[in-house]
All heavy atoms as an XYZ file, in Angstrom:
913
protein
N     165.951     50.300     33.492
C     164.565     50.414     33.841
C     163.913     51.372     32.838
O     164.363     52.487     32.641
C     164.462     50.939     35.273
C     163.098     51.269     35.746
S     162.976     51.630     37.497
C     164.296     52.775     37.789
N     162.846     50.920     32.245
C     162.108     51.703     31.276
C     161.060     52.531     32.006
O     160.334     52.020     32.850
C     161.445     50.760     30.271
C     160.786     51.475     29.133
O     160.972     52.670     28.948
N     160.001     50.747     28.367
N     160.989     53.832     31.719
C     160.029     54.722     32.374
C     159.089     55.279     31.318
O     159.532     55.812     30.294
C     160.754     55.880     33.117
C     159.750     56.832     33.711
C     161.683     55.338     34.175
N     157.783     55.150     31.585
C     156.759     55.692     30.696
C     155.972     56.733     31.475
O     155.413     56.437     32.527
C     155.845     54.567     30.212
C     154.752     55.026     29.293
C     153.880     53.863     28.857
O     154.219     52.703     29.042
N     152.751     54.177     28.266
N     155.903     57.957     30.964
C     155.226     59.057     31.642
C     153.943     59.402     30.885
O     153.990     59.695     29.694
C     156.126     60.296     31.758
C     157.407     59.946     32.515
C     155.400     61.437     32.439
C     158.449     61.035     32.512
N     152.809     59.319     31.584
C     151.510     59.642     30.993
C     150.892     60.790     31.772
O     150.975     60.815     32.995
C     150.570     58.432     31.081
C     151.137     57.209     30.421
O     151.647     57.269     29.322
N     151.071     56.094     31.110
N     150.245     61.708     31.054
C     149.489     62.769     31.727
C     148.111     62.839     31.092
O     147.951     62.554     29.911
C     150.214     64.109     31.638
O     150.370     64.495     30.287
N     147.119     63.199     31.904
C     145.756     63.266     31.406
C     145.015     64.403     32.085
O     145.557     65.083     32.952
C     145.040     61.933     31.662
O     144.955     61.711     33.056
N     143.792     64.588     31.692
C     142.955     65.603     32.304
C     143.371     67.022     31.985
O     143.132     67.935     32.772
N     144.009     67.228     30.854
C     144.434     68.573     30.484
C     145.710     69.029     31.138
O     146.100     70.173     30.986
N     146.353     68.167     31.883
C     147.620     68.528     32.539
C     148.729     68.468     31.493
O     148.960     67.429     30.876
C     147.922     67.574     33.696
C     149.198     67.835     34.455
C     149.104     69.140     35.219
C     149.471     66.699     35.419
N     149.424     69.561     31.333
C     150.542     69.636     30.388
C     151.846     69.479     31.167
O     152.089     70.214     32.123
C     150.560     70.982     29.665
C     149.308     71.256     28.895
C     149.312     70.511     27.589
N     148.106     70.859     26.844
C     147.502     70.008     26.061
N     147.977     68.806     25.905
N     146.425     70.377     25.421
N     152.655     68.522     30.787
C     153.960     68.328     31.436
C     155.029     68.857     30.515
O     155.080     68.504     29.340
C     154.222     66.856     31.764
O     154.088     66.074     30.578
C     153.239     66.337     32.802
N     155.876     69.697     31.053
C     156.947     70.287     30.259
C     158.141     69.326     30.212
O     158.184     68.309     30.928
C     157.382     71.612     30.895
O     157.954     71.380     32.168
N     159.093     69.656     29.388
C     160.321     68.858     29.307
C     161.061     68.893     30.639
O     161.671     67.902     31.063
C     161.225     69.376     28.188
N     160.977     70.010     31.341
C     161.602     70.140     32.655
C     160.932     69.203     33.677
O     161.601     68.555     34.473
C     161.506     71.575     33.137
C     162.165     71.831     34.464
C     162.060     73.293     34.866
O     162.347     74.154     34.023
O     161.696     73.533     36.044
N     159.577     69.123     33.629
C     158.861     68.200     34.505
C     159.244     66.752     34.232
O     159.449     65.955     35.152
C     157.356     68.349     34.353
C     156.814     69.628     34.973
O     157.489     70.175     35.866
O     155.722     70.065     34.559
N     159.356     66.398     32.974
C     159.726     65.025     32.609
C     161.149     64.703     33.065
O     161.417     63.616     33.558
C     159.601     64.815     31.098
C     158.151     64.817     30.643
C     158.025     64.613     29.140
N     156.624     64.611     28.749
C     155.843     63.543     28.741
N     156.318     62.372     29.127
N     154.589     63.627     28.386
N     162.060     65.671     32.937
C     163.441     65.455     33.405
C     163.470     65.305     34.921
O     164.220     64.458     35.446
C     164.315     66.637     32.973
N     162.646     66.065     35.617
C     162.567     65.954     37.075
C     162.047     64.579     37.478
O     162.583     63.932     38.391
C     161.651     67.053     37.653
O     162.185     68.313     37.300
C     161.535     66.937     39.153
N     160.999     64.108     36.803
C     160.436     62.784     37.098
C     161.489     61.704     36.890
O     161.682     60.826     37.750
C     159.195     62.522     36.214
C     158.768     61.074     36.298
C     158.052     63.440     36.612
N     162.196     61.740     35.784
C     163.230     60.743     35.504
C     164.357     60.787     36.532
O     164.846     59.742     36.984
C     163.778     60.928     34.096
C     162.821     60.600     32.950
C     163.456     60.958     31.617
C     162.428     59.141     32.976
N     164.754     61.988     36.919
C     165.838     62.119     37.902
C     165.421     61.568     39.261
O     166.185     60.826     39.899
C     166.234     63.576     38.050
N     164.207     61.870     39.696
C     163.719     61.368     41.002
C     163.619     59.838     40.978
O     164.067     59.160     41.911
C     162.353     62.011     41.349
C     161.706     61.297     42.530
C     162.526     63.488     41.659
N     163.065     59.289     39.903
C     162.929     57.832     39.814
C     164.276     57.136     39.791
O     164.462     56.123     40.468
C     162.108     57.463     38.593
C     160.629     57.779     38.667
C     159.959     57.477     37.339
C     159.952     57.017     39.783
N     165.210     57.661     39.016
C     166.527     57.032     38.945
C     167.278     57.134     40.261
O     167.976     56.205     40.654
C     167.356     57.634     37.810
C     166.891     57.134     36.456
O     166.428     56.020     36.322
N     167.001     57.980     35.466
N     167.154     58.265     40.967
C     167.822     58.424     42.247
C     167.300     57.459     43.289
O     168.066     56.847     44.019
C     167.665     59.857     42.770
C     168.499     60.856     42.021
O     169.425     60.424     41.281
O     168.279     62.076     42.169
N     165.982     57.311     43.370
C     165.386     56.512     44.435
C     165.229     55.043     44.081
O     165.347     54.182     44.950
C     164.027     57.082     44.819
C     164.095     58.413     45.486
N     164.503     58.570     46.786
C     163.837     59.654     45.035
C     164.475     59.842     47.116
N     164.078     60.532     46.057
N     164.922     54.739     42.815
C     164.576     53.376     42.437
C     165.600     52.712     41.516
O     165.361     51.607     41.047
C     163.192     53.348     41.768
C     162.046     53.953     42.572
C     160.754     53.900     41.775
C     161.876     53.247     43.906
N     166.714     53.363     41.279
C     167.718     52.827     40.352
C     168.277     51.491     40.756
O     168.639     50.673     39.913
N     168.312     51.189     42.049
C     168.890     49.921     42.501
C     167.998     48.726     42.210
O     168.413     47.580     42.357
C     169.196     49.984     43.979
C     167.984     50.133     44.862
C     168.445     50.295     46.303
N     167.342     50.618     47.164
C     166.959     49.883     48.191
N     167.617     48.790     48.491
N     165.949     50.241     48.929
N     166.774     48.962     41.749
C     165.848     47.878     41.431
C     165.805     47.566     39.926
O     164.878     46.899     39.464
C     164.434     48.217     41.929
C     164.343     48.307     43.415
C     164.228     49.548     44.025
C     164.388     47.174     44.214
C     164.138     49.650     45.395
C     164.296     47.265     45.583
C     164.181     48.502     46.178
N     166.788     48.043     39.178
C     166.827     47.825     37.731
C     166.763     46.350     37.344
O     166.146     46.004     36.338
C     168.097     48.424     37.122
C     168.004     49.916     36.923
O     166.885     50.454     37.028
O     169.031     50.545     36.667
N     167.343     45.489     38.138
C     167.369     44.060     37.816
C     166.005     43.400     38.018
O     165.758     42.323     37.466
C     168.401     43.321     38.671
C     169.823     43.775     38.353
O     170.049     44.307     37.236
O     170.708     43.603     39.213
N     165.135     44.002     38.792
C     163.863     43.387     39.139
C     162.672     43.989     38.419
O     161.717     43.305     38.107
C     163.623     43.510     40.666
C     164.706     42.876     41.465
C     165.673     43.667     42.069
C     164.781     41.513     41.633
C     166.685     43.104     42.822
C     165.779     40.927     42.381
C     166.737     41.727     42.982
N     162.720     45.292     38.166
C     161.579     46.007     37.590
C     161.793     46.190     36.091
O     162.829     46.677     35.659
C     161.404     47.392     38.273
C     160.266     48.157     37.626
C     161.187     47.226     39.754
N     160.794     45.764     35.316
C     160.893     45.940     33.861
C     160.567     47.356     33.437
O     161.212     47.951     32.602
C     159.922     44.997     33.159
C     160.384     43.595     33.030
C     159.450     42.893     32.156
N     160.191     41.937     31.364
C     159.665     41.182     30.476
N     158.398     41.260     30.211
N     160.407     40.328     29.804
N     159.467     47.882     34.020
C     158.995     49.190     33.577
C     158.295     49.887     34.750
O     157.625     49.274     35.543
C     158.007     49.016     32.417
C     157.502     50.328     31.862
C     156.613     50.134     30.647
N     155.328     49.583     31.038
C     154.666     48.654     30.355
N     155.188     48.154     29.258
N     153.503     48.222     30.759
N     158.465     51.211     34.783
C     157.740     52.063     35.732
C     156.849     52.972     34.908
O     157.312     53.656     33.994
C     158.702     52.940     36.568
C     159.661     52.098     37.375
C     157.923     53.921     37.428
C     159.204     51.766     38.766
N     155.558     52.940     35.200
C     154.616     53.842     34.552
C     154.247     54.950     35.529
O     153.926     54.700     36.661
C     153.363     53.083     34.124
C     153.608     52.110     33.003
C     152.326     51.474     32.493
O     151.241     52.027     32.747
O     152.431     50.425     31.855
N     154.353     56.188     35.048
C     154.005     57.353     35.863
C     152.743     57.963     35.262
O     152.706     58.280     34.076
C     155.168     58.394     35.839
C     154.815     59.595     36.689
C     156.456     57.763     36.269
N     151.706     58.112     36.089
C     150.437     58.695     35.655
C     150.248     60.008     36.420
O     150.147     60.000     37.642
C     149.277     57.749     35.938
C     149.421     56.416     35.288
N     149.123     56.196     33.968
C     149.867     55.231     35.773
C     149.355     54.943     33.659
N     149.815     54.330     34.741
N     150.217     61.104     35.712
C     150.025     62.427     36.307
C     148.694     63.002     35.833
O     148.408     62.988     34.631
C     151.138     63.379     35.891
C     152.556     62.982     36.332
C     153.576     63.861     35.625
C     152.697     63.101     37.824
N     147.883     63.462     36.778
C     146.631     64.116     36.391
C     146.204     65.071     37.498
O     146.592     64.919     38.660
C     145.533     63.090     36.081
C     145.219     62.159     37.201
N     144.292     62.426     38.148
C     145.762     60.941     37.523
C     144.246     61.416     39.005
N     145.126     60.513     38.656
N     145.402     66.091     37.139
C     144.952     67.051     38.141
C     143.900     66.424     39.047
O     143.123     65.569     38.623
C     144.359     68.190     37.306
C     144.060     67.594     35.992
C     144.978     66.438     35.797
N     143.910     66.862     40.309
C     142.895     66.402     41.278
C     141.625     67.212     41.122
O     141.608     68.243     40.463
C     143.422     66.552     42.703
S     144.732     65.417     43.113
N     140.600     66.772     41.786
C     139.325     67.489     41.792
C     139.493     68.800     42.551
O     139.793     68.802     43.736
C     138.259     66.621     42.460
C     136.899     67.244     42.417
O     136.698     68.180     41.621
O     136.030     66.803     43.178
N     139.313     69.954     41.882
C     139.537     71.235     42.564
C     138.496     71.540     43.645
O     138.718     72.370     44.498
C     139.464     72.261     41.427
C     138.653     71.599     40.374
C     138.930     70.115     40.499
N     137.357     70.856     43.610
C     136.307     71.118     44.600
C     136.614     70.474     45.945
O     135.928     70.728     46.919
C     134.958     70.623     44.083
C     134.456     71.430     42.896
C     133.221     70.831     42.327
N     133.637     69.685     41.507
C     132.904     68.593     41.337
N     131.745     68.467     41.914
N     133.336     67.615     40.592
N     137.634     69.638     46.002
C     137.977     68.969     47.254
C     138.489     69.905     48.316
O     138.323     69.666     49.508
N     139.120     70.992     47.917
C     139.586     71.999     48.861
C     140.756     71.542     49.720
O     140.997     72.087     50.778
N     141.511     70.532     49.254
C     142.638     70.032     50.044
C     143.918     70.782     49.763
O     144.894     70.626     50.483
C     142.874     68.537     49.760
O     143.192     68.389     48.369
C     141.654     67.702     50.098
N     143.965     71.574     48.725
C     145.175     72.278     48.352
C     146.122     71.403     47.547
O     147.216     71.823     47.180
N     145.710     70.189     47.284
C     146.532     69.279     46.477
C     146.012     69.289     45.061
O     144.872     68.923     44.798
C     146.473     67.880     47.080
C     147.078     67.856     48.470
C     147.000     66.499     49.056
N     147.707     66.504     50.339
C     147.602     65.558     51.214
N     146.835     64.523     50.982
N     148.265     65.628     52.346
N     146.842     69.694     44.144
C     146.397     69.913     42.780
C     146.787     68.819     41.806
O     146.116     68.619     40.825
C     146.937     71.265     42.297
C     146.479     72.416     43.150
C     147.202     73.692     42.818
O     148.097     73.677     41.950
O     146.884     74.723     43.424
N     147.893     68.121     42.055
C     148.406     67.132     41.128
C     148.424     65.772     41.812
O     148.897     65.646     42.936
C     149.856     67.463     40.686
C     149.940     68.884     40.125
C     150.375     66.445     39.684
C     149.266     69.090     38.818
N     147.929     64.750     41.125
C     148.044     63.388     41.655
C     149.020     62.612     40.779
O     148.961     62.673     39.551
C     146.699     62.666     41.690
C     146.838     61.296     42.299
C     145.504     60.625     42.560
O     144.463     61.224     42.298
O     145.533     59.473     43.020
N     149.904     61.862     41.432
C     150.876     61.025     40.744
C     150.596     59.576     41.118
O     150.533     59.237     42.291
C     152.296     61.412     41.156
S     153.547     60.312     40.469
N     150.453     58.755     40.127
C     150.326     57.316     40.325
C     151.542     56.625     39.713
O     151.940     56.943     38.590
N     152.150     55.745     40.471
C     153.281     54.968     39.975
C     152.886     53.497     39.909
O     152.231     52.993     40.819
C     154.486     55.105     40.892
C     155.168     56.460     40.999
C     156.347     56.367     41.970
C     155.653     56.921     39.662
N     153.313     52.841     38.853
C     153.021     51.430     38.659
C     154.343     50.746     38.258
O     154.906     51.074     37.218
C     151.965     51.275     37.570
C     151.370     49.919     37.476
C     150.174     49.941     36.530
O     149.351     50.866     36.597
O     150.124     49.004     35.710
N     154.810     49.852     39.099
C     156.040     49.092     38.803
C     155.643     47.742     38.254
O     154.899     46.996     38.900
C     156.897     48.934     40.065
N     156.158     47.406     37.083
C     155.810     46.139     36.435
C     157.000     45.187     36.451
O     158.120     45.584     36.149
C     155.345     46.381     34.999
C     154.101     47.231     34.965
C     153.502     47.261     33.594
N     152.186     47.868     33.651
C     151.055     47.169     33.747
N     151.091     45.855     33.804
N     149.906     47.789     33.779
N     156.709     43.934     36.798
C     157.716     42.876     36.876
C     157.432     41.870     35.782
O     156.324     41.793     35.252
C     157.621     42.167     38.226
C     157.823     43.058     39.404
C     156.765     43.729     39.987
C     159.089     43.217     39.944
C     156.943     44.560     41.069
C     159.293     44.053     41.033
C     158.208     44.719     41.582
N     158.409     41.044     35.472
C     158.229     39.983     34.485
C     157.383     38.870     35.110
O     157.815     38.215     36.051
C     159.581     39.436     34.034
N     156.181     38.649     34.592
C     155.331     37.545     35.045
C     154.727     37.734     36.427
O     154.197     36.782     36.990
N     154.767     38.915     36.989
C     154.223     39.161     38.329
C     153.184     40.278     38.257
O     153.136     41.045     37.300
C     155.319     39.590     39.318
C     156.486     38.648     39.399
C     156.107     37.391     40.095
C     157.345     36.495     40.185
N     157.018     35.125     40.313
N     152.389     40.399     39.302
C     151.409     41.488     39.374
C     152.139     42.797     39.660
O     153.084     42.833     40.417
C     150.414     41.189     40.484
C     149.591     39.963     40.185
C     148.615     39.707     41.270
N     147.544     40.692     41.151
C     146.491     40.718     41.934
N     146.354     39.837     42.885
N     145.562     41.635     41.777
N     151.664     43.902     39.062
C     152.339     45.195     39.282
C     152.043     45.749     40.673
O     151.028     45.424     41.290
C     151.749     46.085     38.208
C     150.438     45.482     37.877
C     150.577     43.997     38.094
N     152.949     46.592     41.139
C     152.747     47.352     42.375
C     152.261     48.733     41.992
O     152.770     49.339     41.039
C     154.063     47.491     43.149
C     154.617     46.258     43.800
C     155.979     46.572     44.434
C     153.685     45.725     44.848
N     151.280     49.268     42.743
C     150.724     50.586     42.426
C     150.697     51.433     43.683
O     150.321     50.947     44.748
C     149.311     50.449     41.886
C     149.214     49.623     40.632
C     147.777     49.442     40.234
C     147.693     48.461     39.064
N     146.316     48.215     38.676
N     151.083     52.698     43.550
C     150.978     53.671     44.636
C     150.498     54.991     44.052
O     150.676     55.262     42.854
C     152.318     53.879     45.392
C     152.768     52.605     46.082
C     153.399     54.396     44.458
N     149.893     55.828     44.913
C     149.405     57.146     44.495
C     149.742     58.166     45.562
O     149.808     57.850     46.738
C     147.883     57.120     44.326
C     147.407     56.225     43.262
N     147.351     56.595     41.949
C     146.974     54.940     43.292
C     146.895     55.592     41.219
N     146.657     54.572     42.015
N     149.945     59.396     45.110
C     150.101     60.504     46.044
C     149.678     61.793     45.340
O     150.000     62.019     44.181
C     151.548     60.646     46.547
C     151.683     61.668     47.621
N     151.345     61.406     48.921
C     152.044     62.962     47.583
C     151.535     62.486     49.649
N     151.954     63.462     48.856
N     148.958     62.639     46.084
C     148.523     63.941     45.571
C     149.251     65.038     46.338
O     149.407     64.949     47.553
C     147.017     64.104     45.717
N     149.706     66.048     45.602
C     150.414     67.159     46.241
C     150.270     68.403     45.377
O     149.593     68.392     44.360
C     151.894     66.814     46.434
C     152.402     67.319     47.773
O     152.132     68.477     48.111
O     153.065     66.533     48.463
N     150.949     69.484     45.795
C     150.787     70.790     45.138
C     151.546     70.923     43.823
O     151.192     71.725     42.999
C     151.225     71.883     46.088
C     150.301     71.968     47.256
C     150.651     73.077     48.176
N     149.671     73.124     49.240
C     149.868     73.604     50.411
N     151.038     74.158     50.699
N     148.939     73.589     51.327
N     152.633     70.207     43.657
C     153.407     70.324     42.413
C     153.751     68.926     41.894
O     153.655     67.942     42.613
C     154.691     71.114     42.666
O     155.589     70.359     43.442
N     154.158     68.884     40.648
C     154.540     67.624     40.036
C     155.727     67.021     40.785
O     155.732     65.825     41.106
C     154.873     67.813     38.536
C     155.498     66.569     37.939
C     153.647     68.225     37.765
N     156.728     67.839     41.089
C     157.917     67.336     41.767
C     157.588     66.744     43.136
O     158.058     65.661     43.479
C     158.958     68.442     41.909
C     160.259     67.967     42.538
C     161.301     69.055     42.635
O     161.027     70.196     42.256
O     162.392     68.731     43.107
N     156.773     67.432     43.929
C     156.425     66.922     45.250
C     155.598     65.646     45.164
O     155.811     64.707     45.924
C     155.646     67.990     46.031
C     156.472     69.159     46.459
C     155.636     70.261     47.103
O     154.416     70.280     46.963
N     156.300     71.169     47.814
N     154.642     65.609     44.230
C     153.807     64.423     44.087
C     154.638     63.226     43.648
O     154.483     62.126     44.193
C     152.705     64.703     43.068
N     155.546     63.417     42.714
C     156.393     62.314     42.231
C     157.361     61.867     43.326
O     157.545     60.660     43.540
C     157.166     62.737     40.967
C     158.207     61.717     40.599
C     156.212     62.929     39.809
N     157.952     62.801     44.056
C     158.906     62.444     45.119
C     158.229     61.616     46.191
O     158.749     60.578     46.623
C     159.527     63.705     45.720
O     160.213     64.431     44.684
C     160.514     63.345     46.827
N     157.067     62.033     46.643
C     156.383     61.308     47.720
C     155.811     59.980     47.244
O     155.819     59.002     47.977
C     155.339     62.195     48.346
C     156.043     63.370     49.034
C     155.207     64.069     50.035
N     156.038     65.040     50.744
C     155.806     66.327     50.753
N     154.762     66.805     50.115
N     156.587     67.132     51.433
N     155.334     59.920     46.001
C     154.871     58.639     45.462
C     156.045     57.679     45.300
O     155.922     56.477     45.520
C     154.155     58.851     44.133
N     157.207     58.207     44.934
C     158.406     57.389     44.777
C     158.842     56.801     46.110
O     159.260     55.655     46.195
C     159.553     58.198     44.143
O     159.107     58.694     42.879
C     160.785     57.354     43.933
N     158.727     57.578     47.189
C     159.050     57.064     48.517
C     158.123     55.924     48.902
O     158.554     54.924     49.490
C     158.974     58.177     49.544
C     160.107     59.156     49.441
C     160.002     60.211     50.500
N     160.963     61.270     50.256
C     160.853     62.494     50.723
N     159.822     62.813     51.495
N     161.752     63.408     50.442
N     156.843     56.057     48.567
C     155.892     54.967     48.838
C     156.263     53.721     48.016
O     156.201     52.595     48.526
C     154.471     55.406     48.502
C     153.909     56.435     49.455
C     152.498     56.811     49.023
C     151.898     57.853     49.944
N     150.513     58.220     49.546
N     156.628     53.945     46.752
C     157.006     52.815     45.887
C     158.272     52.147     46.418
O     158.398     50.925     46.374
C     157.200     53.282     44.449
C     157.581     52.176     43.488
S     156.365     50.838     43.383
C     155.107     51.640     42.407
N     159.207     52.934     46.914
C     160.444     52.386     47.481
C     160.122     51.438     48.634
O     160.689     50.345     48.716
C     161.347     53.526     47.946
C     162.692     53.147     48.544
C     163.544     52.423     47.513
C     163.400     54.383     49.049
N     159.203     51.811     49.496
C     158.793     50.963     50.593
C     158.175     49.661     50.077
O     158.493     48.570     50.557
C     157.779     51.691     51.510
O     158.382     52.873     51.994
C     157.334     50.811     52.653
N     157.305     49.765     49.081
C     156.645     48.577     48.528
C     157.650     47.640     47.847
O     157.570     46.434     47.996
C     155.559     48.984     47.532
C     154.389     49.693     48.164
C     153.651     48.803     49.144
O     153.417     47.629     48.887
N     153.279     49.372     50.276
N     158.591     48.220     47.100
C     159.612     47.390     46.447
C     160.529     46.719     47.462
O     160.882     45.547     47.308
C     160.427     48.248     45.477
C     159.720     48.650     44.191
C     160.555     49.665     43.422
C     159.420     47.454     43.336
N     160.906     47.441     48.509
C     161.714     46.833     49.571
C     160.985     45.640     50.186
O     161.602     44.617     50.465
C     162.056     47.846     50.664
C     163.240     48.706     50.305
O     164.078     48.267     49.486
O     163.356     49.822     50.867
N     159.704     45.773     50.384
C     158.923     44.663     50.953
C     158.856     43.484     49.998
O     159.036     42.347     50.409
C     157.511     45.119     51.297
C     157.470     46.014     52.508
C     156.061     46.416     52.806
N     156.046     47.314     53.952
C     154.986     48.003     54.321
N     153.868     47.905     53.639
N     155.043     48.797     55.359
N     158.578     43.745     48.715
C     158.450     42.643     47.767
C     159.791     41.968     47.499
O     159.889     40.743     47.521
C     157.853     43.111     46.439
C     157.755     41.949     45.459
C     157.004     42.270     44.230
N     155.575     42.220     44.492
C     154.678     42.300     43.515
N     155.059     42.406     42.262
N     153.401     42.261     43.796
N     160.825     42.753     47.276
C     162.147     42.173     46.992
C     162.705     41.541     48.265
O     163.363     40.509     48.209
C     163.094     43.250     46.442
C     162.526     43.911     45.192
C     164.472     42.685     46.175
C     162.196     42.979     44.065
N     162.434     42.124     49.412
C     162.904     41.576     50.682
C     162.335     40.209     50.969
O     162.957     39.394     51.633
N     161.115     39.926     50.466
C     160.544     38.595     50.635
C     161.269     37.578     49.777
O     161.366     36.423     50.145
C     159.071     38.613     50.224
C     158.184     39.103     51.305
C     156.748     38.858     50.894
N     156.025     40.091     51.177
C     155.101     40.605     50.411
N     154.751     40.015     49.308
N     154.524     41.725     50.742
N     161.723     38.003     48.625
C     162.393     37.053     47.724
C     163.832     36.776     48.145
O     164.286     35.660     48.068
C     162.375     37.591     46.290
C     162.994     36.631     45.299
C     162.813     37.129     43.897
C     163.566     36.295     42.910
N     162.870     35.120     42.479
N     164.509     37.793     48.589
C     165.924     37.653     48.944
C     166.125     38.053     50.398
O     165.619     39.053     50.859
C     166.808     38.543     48.057
C     166.767     38.147     46.620
C     165.936     38.832     45.735
C     167.508     37.086     46.157
C     165.902     38.467     44.405
C     167.464     36.707     44.824
C     166.653     37.404     43.960
O     166.594     37.047     42.648
N     166.906     37.262     51.099
C     167.301     37.646     52.451
C     168.815     37.607     52.517
O     169.463     36.891     51.757
C     166.669     36.732     53.498
O     167.193     35.435     53.379
N     169.376     38.339     53.442
C     170.825     38.414     53.580
C     171.227     37.722     54.878
O     170.661     37.984     55.934
C     171.295     39.893     53.591
C     172.801     39.966     53.758
C     170.861     40.580     52.326
N     172.197     36.820     54.788
C     172.672     36.118     55.982
C     173.575     37.046     56.778
O     173.933     38.149     56.337
C     173.460     34.862     55.588
O     174.628     35.243     54.872
C     172.626     33.928     54.731
N     173.952     36.593     57.969
C     174.813     37.427     58.822
C     176.178     37.678     58.180
O     176.807     38.677     58.451
C     175.011     36.731     60.156
C     173.812     36.898     61.066
C     174.114     36.415     62.422
N     173.902     34.978     62.458
C     174.264     34.189     63.435
N     174.873     34.682     64.479
N     174.025     32.912     63.402
N     176.600     36.800     57.300
C     177.890     36.995     56.620
C     177.759     37.871     55.376
O     178.745     38.127     54.710
C     178.471     35.639     56.229
C     178.862     34.792     57.432
C     179.499     33.506     56.964
C     179.922     32.675     58.165
N     180.547     31.420     57.739
N     176.536     38.308     55.070
C     176.350     39.206     53.932
C     176.052     38.508     52.625
O     176.003     39.145     51.572
N     175.777     37.193     52.664
C     175.441     36.460     51.450
C     173.955     36.574     51.161
O     173.126     36.505     52.057
C     175.808     34.979     51.597
C     177.247     34.743     51.873
N     178.224     34.947     50.932
C     177.897     34.349     53.007
C     179.406     34.676     51.455
N     179.235     34.319     52.710
N     173.612     36.749     49.891
C     172.212     36.838     49.488
C     171.697     35.439     49.256
O     172.299     34.641     48.528
C     172.061     37.716     48.221
C     170.600     37.723     47.772
C     172.536     39.113     48.472
N     170.561     35.125     49.873
C     169.992     33.793     49.784
C     168.591     33.930     49.181
O     167.780     34.732     49.633
C     169.929     33.192     51.185
C     169.231     31.886     51.271
C     169.267     31.377     52.696
N     168.645     32.368     53.587
C     168.820     32.398     54.883
N     169.595     31.534     55.473
N     168.204     33.296     55.621
N     168.296     33.141     48.169
C     166.977     33.137     47.523
C     166.069     32.276     48.390
O     166.286     31.098     48.561
C     167.094     32.573     46.112
C     165.808     32.724     45.340
O     164.773     33.085     45.880
N     165.876     32.461     44.051
N     164.973     32.882     48.912
C     164.108     32.135     49.815
C     162.710     31.903     49.289
O     161.901     31.269     49.942
C     164.012     32.857     51.207
C     165.314     32.813     51.909
C     163.481     34.250     51.053
N     162.355     32.408     48.137
C     161.017     32.182     47.600
C     160.665     33.130     46.474
O     161.502     33.894     46.019
N     159.426     33.071     46.061
C     158.951     33.925     44.977
C     158.643     35.323     45.483
O     158.239     35.506     46.601
C     157.684     33.313     44.380
C     157.929     32.061     43.585
C     158.764     32.319     42.343
O     158.508     33.305     41.645
O     159.671     31.543     42.092
N     158.851     36.272     44.615
C     158.541     37.680     44.947
C     157.068     37.928     44.750
O     156.436     37.371     43.951
C     159.352     38.610     44.075
């Protein structure tokens, strides 16, 4: 799975932040390597006037071959928290999309039932 990390709005991501992002994505989404071509991570600061205490927004975009991408967003106080919670949302979305394409019989066989 190819991971592309983008930051904007003056947000500087350190090498440690990038390593954290890669580790979280590989831990949670590594089992989807056969289905997902690329994951794009978009990190940018939130509007400080909102007063929510959430400073960083993370957007994840999972791209498939010939399919529409899945997109999720989450805002939190740190890069690690924002990426972790956005990854959990993406995990749910991928389970739903892949679960539609493949179902498992009672004997444990994977059966192709339609398009993802």
